[in-house]
N, C-alpha and C positions, 0 to 999 in steps of 0.2 A: 459593399463587399470589402472585407479586410484583406491584407496581403496574403495571409495563410489560405483563405478560401479561394483567392484568385489563383494562387499557385496550384492548389488542388484541382480547380476547374480546368486550368490550362493543361495540366498533366493528364487529366481524365480525357479531355478532348484529343490530346495527342495520342494517348493509348488507344482510344477508339478508332482514330484515323489509321494508326499503324495496324491495329488488328483487322480493320476492314480491308486495308490494302493486302495484307497477307492472305486473308480469306478469299478476296476477289482473285488474286493471282493464283492461289492454289486450286481454286475451283475452275477457273478458266483454262489454266495450263496453256498459256499463250505460246510457249515454245515447243509444245508437243512432247514433253518429257515422258509422258505416260504411253506414248506410242509403242507398238511392238518393236523390240530391239532388232529383229531380223529385218524389218522394213528400213530401219535407220541404217543398218549395216550395208544394205544394197542400194541405198539412195544415191542418185546421181546429182547433177547440178541443179535439177529441178527443185531439190530440197532447199536451195538458197532462196526460193520465192518466199518461203515462210521464215519469219524471224526465229533466231535461236538455233541455227544449224550447229554452231560450235558446241552449245550445251547438249543438244541431242546426241551428237556423236561422242562427246566426252563421256557422258553417263552410260551410253549404250555399250561401251567397251566392257563395262563391268557385267553386263548381262550376256553379251555375245561371247566373250572369252575367246577371241580369235587366235588362231595359230599363225595366220598370215594376215598382214595388214598392207593395204595399198595406201601410199602416202604421196603427197605432192600438192599442186595447186588445182584450180578448177579444171585444168586440162585432164589430169588424171581422175578427178572426181567425175567428170562427164564421160570420159572415154574408156575407163577400165571397169569391167563388170565383175563384181565378186562372185557372180553365179557362173563364171566361165568354167566349163566342165573339164578343162585340162589340169586343174589342181588335183594332185594326188590326195588320197584320203588322210594321210598323216599331216597334210598342210591345211586341212579344213577344221573349223569354219574360217572363212575369209571375210574380212571386213574392209570396206572402202572408207578409210579415215582421212582421205584427202579433203582439202577445203580451199575454197577460192581465196586468193590474196594472201596465202601463207608466206611468211619469210622462211628461209632455210633454217634459222634458229628455232622457229616455232614448229617446223617439221621434226626437227630433232627432239623437241620436248614431247611431241605427240608419240613418237616412237618409244621414248623412255616411259611415258605414261602407260602405253599399251603393254609393254614388257613388265612393268611393275604390277599391273593388274593380273596378268596371266603370263605364260611363257610363250613368247613369240618365237616361232621357228624361222619364218621368212618375212622379209619386208621388201615390197616392190615399190620403188621410188621413182616417180617422174620428176626430172630436174628441169627447171626453167630459169633462164638468166634473170628474169624479172624478180624471182624470189630471192636473188642475191643482191638486188638493188633496193627493193621496197622494204619498208619498215615492218610490214606484216598486218594482220587483221587487228582492227581496233578493239574487237570484242574478245580477243584472246586473253584468257585468265589463267595464268600459271598456277594460281592457288587451287584451281579445280582439278589440276593434274597431279598424279602421283609421281613420286620419284625425284622431286626437287625440293630445295630448302623452303620454298614458299607454300608447299602443299598444306591444305586444310582438310579436315574431315568433311565428307560429303554432306552431312547434315548442316554443318555451318555454312558451306557453300550455297546450299539450297535456301537457307534462311536469308542469306545476303541477297540472293536473287529475288526472293519473295517480298522483301521490303524495299527493293530499289524502284526508283522512278522509271527507269528504262523498262522494267518488266511490267509496271503498271500501265505505261503507255502502250505496250504490246498487248496487254489484256484489253484495254479500251478499243484498240484497233481491231482486235479479234472479235469483240462484240459487235462493232459496227459492220465488220465484214460478214459475220454470220447472218445479219439481217438483210444483206443484199443477195437475194436468192438468184439473181441473174449472173452473178460473178462466177466464172468457172475457169480455172487455169487448166490448160490442156497440155502443158509440157510433159513429155514422157508418159505420165500416167501408168508407170510400171512396165512399159514396153521398151524394147531396145531398138525398135525400127527407126532408121534415120529420118523417116517421114514425120516422126513425132518429136524430133529434137527441136523443131521449130513449130510453134502453134499456128493455127490458121489466123488467129488475131494478129500475131506478129507479121506474118506474111502480108496481110492486108494493110497493116499500119506502115510497114516499110517498103511496100510495093515489090514483094518478092525477096528471095534469099540474098540477092546482091545488095538490096537496101539494108538487110540485117547485117551483112558483112561491113558495109560502109559505117553503120552506126557503131558496131563493135570496134572497128579499127580506130575510128575517131576517138572513142571513149578510152581505149587502151593507151594511146599515145598522148592524148591531151592530159590525162591524169598523171602522166610521168614527164610532163614538159620540162621539169628542172633537170632531168637526166639526159635530155636529148642534146646532141651535138657536143659531146664531151671534148675537152681540149686534147689535141693530138698527142701531147706529151704524157697524158695519163691514160689514154684509151688503149694503147698497145700493151701495157703491163697491168694486169688485173690488180696486183697488190700495191700499185702506186697510189691508190686512194684508200684512206683509212677505213671508211665504212665497208668498202668492198673486201678489203683484207680481213676485216672482222667477220664478215659473212662467210668467207672461205674457211676461216678458222672454225666456225660453227659446223661447216661441212666435215672438216677433219675430225672434230669431236664426235660427230655422228658415226663416222667410220670406225673410230676407236671403240665407241660404245657397242656397236654391233659385233665387232670382233671379240671384245671381252665377254659378251653375253651369248656367244654362240649363235647369233642371228645371221641367216643367209641373206645377203643383200643382192637384189637384182635391180640395177639402176639403169636409167636410160634418159637421154635428152629427148624431150617431147617432139613429135612431128608437128610442124605447122605448115600452112599452105605457102606456096612460093611467093604469093603476094605479100605475106607477112614478112618474109625474109627480105623482100624488096623494100619494105618499110625500114627494116633494120639498116640497110644500106643507105637509104635516103636520109635517115635521122642521125647518121654518123656512128651507128652502133656496130658496124661490121668488124672493125678492128677490136672493139671491146668483146664482141661475140667470140671471136677467135681466141682472144686472150683468156676469156672465161673457160673455154674448152681446154686450153693448155693447162690452166691452173687446176681444173678438175682432174685431168689425167695425172698431173704431177702429184696432187694430193693423194690420189688413190694409190699410186705406186710408192710414194714415200711412206704411207701408212703401212703398206704390206711389207716393205723393207725393214721398217722399225719393229714389226711384229715377227719377222722371219717367216713370213707366210706368202701365199699366193694372193695377188691383188684381187679385189672384188671386181667383177665384170661391169663395165660401163659402156653401154651401147649408145650410138648416136643415130636417131631416126629423123634428124632435122634437115636433111639435105634436099636436093632437087630431084627426088625420085619421081616416078610416073604418078604416084598417088598424090604427091604434093603439088603437082601441076594440073590437077583436075580442073576442068572448065567451070568457070563461075557463070551461073545463069544470067541472062540479060535483065536489066531493070524492067519491072512490069510483069515478068514471068512468074506467076504465083503457083504454077503447077510443077515446074521442074525443080528438083532438089538434088543437091550434091550427095553422093554416096559416102564420101570419106570425111567430110567436114561439116560442122554446123556453121562456123564462121572461119575466117582464116587463122584464128588463134586456137580453136577447139576442134579436135578430131572426133570422129563418130565412134560409138562402141564397136562397129564392125572393123574399123581400123585398129581399135584397141585390142580386139581379139587376135589380130595378126601380130601385134606387139607382144601380147602374153604368150602366144605360141613360140615366138622367137626367144623370149626370156626364159621360158620353161623348157626349152630344148626339145620341142616336139618335132620329130622327124617327119618330113613330107608335108608339113603344115606351115603356112606363112606366105610371104610374097618375096620373090627374088629381088625385087627393087628395094626392099628394106636392107638395112645394114647387115652384112654377112658375118661380121665378127666384131667383138668389143674393141674399143679404141686402146691404143698402146702408145707410150711415149716415143718409141723408136719409129713409129709410122705416123705420128700425129701431123707432121707438116705435109706429108703426102695426102693425108685424109682431108686436111683443110684446103689444100690446093685443088683437089677434085671438086669439092663443094663450091669453091670460088669459080671454077670453070663452069659448073652447072648454073651458077648465077649469071655468068656472062651469056650463056646460051639461052637462058630464059628470057633475058632482055631482048635478044635477037628474035626469038620465036613469038614473044607476046608483047609487042610494042604498045598496043592499046592499053593493056593492064598496067604496064610500067608508067605510061603517061597519066593514067587515072590516079595512080598512087602519088605521083608528083603533084597533080592538081589538088588532091586532098591535103597533102602536106602544106602546100602553099596557102590554102584556106586556113588551116590550123595556125600557121605562123601569123597570118593577118589578124586572126582573133586574139592571139597572144599579145600583139603589139597594142591593142586597143586599151 
């Protein structure tokens, strides 16, 4: 075989492999891009079980054309229901565009994408300190989003996906999965009942909801080990660290974009269980947590002052209210499930409904234990002091839970030293 024939053969084989990859990926649709857009818009955290969540939601915006978008991390994704009946007609349809492990910068890009596709009237945003620390989702592709310098036509984005090895691996996994007729994921399955937030398989595997909580807490903090125990000289001032300052700058840009495009922002700090806040204290995050809240309020009020307008409302549901101190079932109890939380980091849709009621200003609906008014700079220190007092009281009231967190942290630190 001469050189010319060899090159033709190699190119032919390469073209056949490439064509076969595109055909397999397009036929298999491993990311579920052909799924009904309404199902994608309503999907909760159970959608993370299947690969391609980012792509499904990104493309579904073009089909759903939402007037209201829900944004944030997995907490908002799991806890805020787009079907909530408190949304007025002019704010529908509503799409849950929140995604696990988003950074605040990625959240801003998703808001711009949705508004570039359609006219967004309202954005409900769950804020979490971790999204101001983490780098964000590794599968996040700015080119697939509209409204930024990297944007590409959808056809080109889909072609890139169909020829990628990642998509091919997902297709192969999908074929293998389809042959396993005994595999059945039971998370949520379209219901909002707290009992379906955790599957029977998970309860059995982790010996009840307490085991699920232990696994989630260990995973959350072990994955962020490099952020734990920040130096005291940098933990009390949010902007003293360059990456943190850059993240807060992204938040300010989000505020400016919403103002400039007439988007109503309803923002809140996510509620977490009291155990999770005890973790914050144990890993040295408490001063950082307070510094983050101060910086959020400062950014909100500075943006409003620059615009000569009223500040966007920012609610804080992260304190030691009665719901946050819900009793955790004992280990081995596979029948008792918490009403307000899946694990100590993720709240239930039932608690999410109370949050939405408060954000949307529904009279007579909600829970008096949740924040009564948005945070303001003039009262931020009193607000933080009240939460600090709640932390002190929780440690007095729940010494066994506090001791358990300390024991888990000690184990995590021993592993880190190995």
